[in-house]
N, C-alpha and C positions, 0 to 999 in steps of 0.2 A: 066214588071214593068217600063222599060225605056219609052216605048211608052205612058203609062198611065201618067207618071210624066210630060213629055214634053207637053202632051195634056192638062193637068190641067192648066198650065200657058197659053198655046196657046188658050185654050177655053176662058179664061178671056180677052186675047188680042183681040180675034175675036169679043167679045161682045163690047169692048171699040171701036173697029173700026166700028161696025155695028150700034151702037146707034146714031141716028141723033142728039139728044139733051138730055142732062141730066138735071134734076132739080138742082142738086148741084154737083160741082166738088170740092173736098177737097184736098188741097196740104199739104202733111205732114202726115207721118205714125207713129207718136208717140202717146202718151196718148191723147193729145188734138184732133188731127185729127181723131183718131179712135172713140173717144167719139162722135164727130160731125157726122161722117158717120153712126155710129150705131143709133143715134137719128133720122137721116134723113130716113134711111130705115125702122125704127120701125114705123114711121108715114106714110109710104107708098110712100115716094119720091124715085125717081131713083137717085142713088148716085154713083159716081166714086171717089175713093181715090187713089192718086198716091204718091209714096215715092221715093226720089232720090237714097236712099241706101237700107238698109233692114229695116223692121218694127222695131221700138224702137232702132235703131242703136245708136242714140244720148243719150240725157239725160234720156229718158224713160226706159233704161235698167240699169241705173247707180244710182238709188235712194238708200235711206237708208233702203229700203224694208219695209217701214211702211205705213199703211193706218191709218192715225191718225187725231184727231181733232186739234192737235197742242198746246201742253202745252206751248210752247214758245210764241205763238200768244196770249194766255191768259195773260201771263205776260206783253205783250205789250199793252194789253187793247183792242185787236181786237176781241171783243165778237161775232160780226156778222160772221166773218170768221170761228171762232171756232164752232159756231152753225151750219153753213152750212157744214163744214167738218165733224162734228160729225154725222150729219144725213146721209151724203153720205157714211161715213165709215160703218154705220149700214146697209145701202142698199147693199153695195158691199159685205159685209160679207154674206148676204142672197143670193145674185145673183151669187156669185162665191165661194161657200163654199169649193171647192177643192183647192183653191189658197189663200184664206184669212182666217187666223185663229185668234182667240181671244188670244192675247198675254199678259201675266202679266208682268208688269214692276215694278221694285223696285228702289226707290230713297234712297240711304243710308243717314242717318241723324246723324250728329255729334254734334249738339247743340240743346237745347230745343226750342230755338227760331225758328230754321229751321223746327223742328217737327211741331210747330204750323202753320208756314207759308205754308208749303207744304200740310199739312192736310186740311187746309181751302181752299187753292187754288184748290186742286184736288176734294174736295167735290163740288166746283163750277163747275169744269170740268164735273163731273157726272151729275149735275143738268142740265147743258146746253144741254147735249145729250138727256135728257128725256127718252122716252120709247125705243130709239135706243141705249141706253147705253150698253156697253158690260159687265158691272159688276161694283160693288161699290168699291170705294177706301177705304183703311183701314190702320191705323197705326199698324205695327207689332213690338213687343219688340225686344231687342238686341239678345236674344238667338235664336228667330225665324229667324231674319235677317241673323245671322251667318250661320244657317243651310241652308238657301235658297240662300245665296250669297257666295259660296265657293271661296276662294282665294281673298276675299275682305279685305281691310285694316281694322284691328280690333281696333287700338288705338283710344279711344275717341268715339267709335260707340255707339250711344244712341238707335238706332233701324232703322226702315225703313218705308217709306210710299209706299204701294202697290197700283197700279192702273192698269186699263185695256186699251189697245189700239189694233189696228189691225196690223198684219204682213203678208206680201204676197211676191209673186215672180213676179216682174214687167214685164219682157219680156215674161214670160209664159202667163200672162194676155193679153199682147198685141197680141200674136199669137191667143189666144182663141177669142179675139175680132174680129180679121180678119176673122176667121172661121165663127163667128156669123153673121158678115156683109154679107159674101158671101151666107150663108144659107138663109138670108133674101133678097136675090136677088140683093144685091149690088155687085160692083166690087172693089176689092182692089188689087193693084199691087205694088210690090217692084221693085227697079231698073228701075224706070220710072221718069226721071227728067224733070221738067217743064222748058222749054227754052224760052217761050214767052207768053204774054197775047194777046188775040184777042179782038179788040174793034169794035163795030158797028159804022161806020162813024167817027171813032176816038174818040167816046164819051164813051158809056157804055161798060164794059167788057162783052163779050159774049162767052168766052171760053179760052182754053189754047192750046199751042203746047207742046207736050211731046216727049221725046226721050227715047227709050228703050236702056239703057246703055249696054246691053248684045249684041245687034245686030246693034246698031246705027240707027235703023229704027225710023222715026219721024211720029207722028200721030197728027191730028188736032181734038180736042174734043170741041164741043159746049155745052154751059150750060146757064141756066137761072141765076144761081148764082155761083160765084167762091169764095171759102173760103181759106184764107191764114192761115194755122195752123202749121207753120214751126218752132215754138219755138224760139230758139236763132237766127234763120236765117230769121225771118219775114221781116227784112229790105231789104234783097236781093230781095224778091218778091215785096215788096212795091216799090222798085226802078225800077222794070220792068214796073210798073204803072206810077210812077212819079220819074224820075232820079234825080230831085232836092229836093226831100222830106227830111225833117229833121229826125234825128235818133229817133226811137220810143222805142228801147229796150236796156237794159243794161244787161250784163251777169255776173253772180256770180258763182264761181266754188266751188263745194263740193267734197271733197276727202274722200275715205273710205279705210281702211286697213282690210285685212282678215287674221285672226289668227287661229291657231289650237284650238280646243275646250278645251285643257288642261289649257289654260290661264284663261278660265272662263267657267268651266264645270257645268253650271246651266241651268235650263229650263226657269227661269225668265230672262227677259232682264234687263240690268242695265242702269239707266238713271243718268248721272252726271249733276246736275242742274246748276252748275256755273263753267265754265272753265276760264282760264286766260284772254280770250277775251270776256267773258260775254255770250257766247253761251251755249247751252246744248250739251252734248256728249252722244252717245248711244253705248252700246255693246249689239248686238242683235244676239241670236242664229239663224243660218240660214243654212239649208242643212248640218248639222253636223259640221259646222265651226262657227266662231264668226265674225260678221261684226262690225267694230269700226269706228265711224265717227259722225259728219262730220265737214267740215270747211266752211267758207263763205268768199271767196276771190274775189274781183272784177277782171275781165279780160277785156282786151281791144278788143280782137278779138275772134269771135266764131270759133270753130273747131269741126269736127266730132270725133277727137281723142284728147281731152284735156289731158295735162300732169300734174300730181301732182307736185307741187313745193316742194323743199326740206324743206322749212319752214313749210309747211302744214303737211308733214310726221312727222317732229320733234314735231310739236304741238300735234298731235294725240298720238304719243308714250309717250310724257312727261305727258300729262293729264291722259292717261290710267294708267301710272306707279304710279300716285298719289293715285290710288284706288285699284290696283291689287297687291297682294303679290309678285307674280312672274312678274318682269318688262319685257315686250316684247321688244326685240331688232330688229333692221332692218333685221337681218338674219332670224328672226322668221316670217316675213311677207310672206304669201303665194301668195298674189296678192294685188296690189294697183290699184284702179280705180277712175276716176274723171268724174263728170258730170257737165254740165252747166245749171244753172237755168235761165230761161228767165223772167226777171223782167221789168215791165213798167218803162221806163227811168224817173227818178225823175226830177221835174221842178227845174231848177237852179243847179242840180247836187250836192246838198249839203249833201243828206242823205247817210249814210253807207248802204251797200247792205243788212246787216242783219236787218235794220230798214224798208226796203221797203216792202210794203204789198204783201203777196203771193196771194191775191185775183186776179181774172182775169178781163180783160178790153177788150171790143169790140170796134173796130173802123170801120167806113165805109167811104171810099174815095168818092169824087164826081163822080168817074167813076164806083162806086158800087163794089169795091173790099172789101170784108169782111175780117177783120183781127182780130185775138184774141191774146192777150198778157197776159203773166203771168200764174198763176194757178199752180196746182200740181196734181199728180196722184190721190190723194184721191177725188178730186172734178171733175175728168174728165167727169163724167156723167152729172153733173150740167152744166159744161161748154158747153157740146154738146147741152143740152136742151136750154140754154140761146142763143146760136148762132142760132139754127134753129128758135127759137122764133123771133129773130132779123131779120133774112132773110124774114120770113113771113111778119113781120111788115113793113120793108123797101120796099118790092116788092108788098105789098098789096095782099098777098095770104090769103085765108081763114085760120084761125088758126086751127091747128090740135093738139090734146092733146098729151103730151109726152107718148111714149110707152116703156120707159126704166126703170122706177122706180122699177118695179118688174119683169124685163126681165132676165131670166136665161141665163148666158153666156155659150157658148159651153164648154162642159166638166163638167158642174155643177153637183155635187154629194154630198149628205150629208154623215156624218159619215165616213169621209176619214181616212184611217189608215196612220198616219204620219210617222210610222216606215217603211212603204213600200217605197223603193227608187224611185218608179214610181208613188207615190201618186199624183203628180201635173198633171198627165194626166186625173185625174178624171174619167168620164164615158168612156174615151177612153182606160183606163188601160187594160181591158180584150183583146182588139184588139192588143195593143202593146205587151202584153204577148203572145198572139197567134203567132205573128210574131217572137218573141224570140224563141218559141218552134221549129221553123224551122231553127234556127241558134243556136243549143245547145252549151252552155258554151262559147260563143264568147264575153266574157267581154273585152272591150277595155281598161277599167281602173278598177282595183279591189278597189283602195282606194276611187274612186268617184262613183263606182257602175254604170258605163255607158256601155251599151251593144250595139253591132253593129246594132241590130234591131232598136234602137232609131235613128240611123243615117238614115236608110232606111225610117223609119216613117217620119222623119223630111223632107226628100226630097219629099216623096209621098203625104203627107197630110198637111205639115206646110210651104210649099213654100220656103224651105231652098235652096239657090243657091250656097253658098260658104262654105268652111271649117269654116270660121269665124261665119257664120250664125248658124252653128250646135254647135260649141264649145263655143260660147259666149252667144247665145240667146235661142236656142232650148234646149240645155243642158246648164248648167252654169259653165262648166269646167274652162273657162278662169278666171272667177271671184273667183272661189273656190280654184284653185291651178294652177297658170299660167304655172309653170314648167311642171307639169303633162300633161297639155293640149298641150304643144309643143310636148311632146313625142307621143301624140295621133294623131297629125296632118296627118302624112302619111297614117296610116290605114284608117282614116276618109276620106281623099281625094280619096283613092283607091275605097272604097265602093261607094262614091258619083259618081265617074267617071263611074262606071257600071250603076248606076241608070240614070244618065244624058246623057250617051252616049259620054263621053269625052275621050280624049286620054292621053298618058303618059306626054305629054308636059303640059297639063292642071293640072295634078297631081303635077308635079314639081313646076309649077308657084304658085299653091295654097299653097303648103307646105312652099315655100320660103316666100310668102307674109304674111301668117299667122304667121310664126315664127318671122318675123321682127316685126309684130304688137304685139305679145304676150310678146316679150322681154321687151316691154315698161311697162308691168304690173309687172315686177320683180324689186326688189330693189337690185341694184348691190352693 
């Protein structure tokens, strides 16, 4: 097992080293970079994707877990973005049915005017989605709303407006995209940091230097096109190209609290349409818990581990308490996580972050560094299509048709049993269960239903390199119950050390670093 695992990563590094020139090198292993790499390999281009940390380490594992057209964007009048996102939502539901589900949402209505406003607005939302709609919206009377929204505030309730959107597991999709890229002959490597850009005669970019952060080995990789898809870190790569360039990105922080299901024991998600700051707030059932969020707070500096601010935590708890009968307290929060949205910097800096469009923007520097700004998980495929189209156009390559609109993602499987704790493995589930049979009754966590075989699988087949990779992104333990995940750290590190051929020092260092990280997800 150990030899196979090490060889998997080494085989990809050997390919990176052996390839004389790539068609595209993509910097960044989040939703955007993965979408571009998948689009490139689907058209038959040779593509290398490098990520400085783990795949989806940043924003792309910290979303609200929604694949959505964007009800809020509709209220802002951004019809084009809603249309694009609604189409992409429908495609992703078809291409990754093991991870994306049709989720019903209910907006509780307390006035007749709100009933009219939300009913008309959501009928427009349905119409924009067209044949890729996930289902029709409908007004439900008070008695039905009460039965479907247990623990909801009843005073003055008129009814509810039910509509459909998508719900998914973000970092699991990222891992499946990595597997799909590799299956289509691309190379995707985590823990590979770009340290420099190579230029021909100091003019056009012709490659990158990357350092394997595990071994400190540096590689020189040549490419016809280099794409900067690093999200909130795009300016760092842009400065490697032009140290005097102006800021192109602004970051906005979104915070989520995870609560026990008893606070909202419903199958329908709750959408609170108007909070005290004019945003919408969601309570979304997810892996047996409830995710409540989000906020929109401007931040000055990007970080791989953003921290929730006290005012953001208080904001979510207060607004949730206005709608839930049992008011959640700080001590009830199982995990708090924050993600940074990469938004194209507004001209003049006057706009509030919640007003900046979530549509994406492509820039090309004079030296041919391709950079993509903005966007969101729902539109990751379209972002990839648009970027590869732009590369073809700028470099005058013959245009090749997109190959991703109907491309099944690794693990794709219809009729998934959502009650199976392993459902998100999709078509890999039988193999994971076969591995479990060789490790009978070795549950690492009864409450989260995580088995030691999942750790082995993550190392052998999903490129997990650290305890954090396993507990945060291959399983979702850190986000579902941070305290329980800390308890699991040592057994996980021990299992991984056997797979990776590491010693006791590695186990101790991993447990210490993971514990320090996970404590930041707890509300003291």
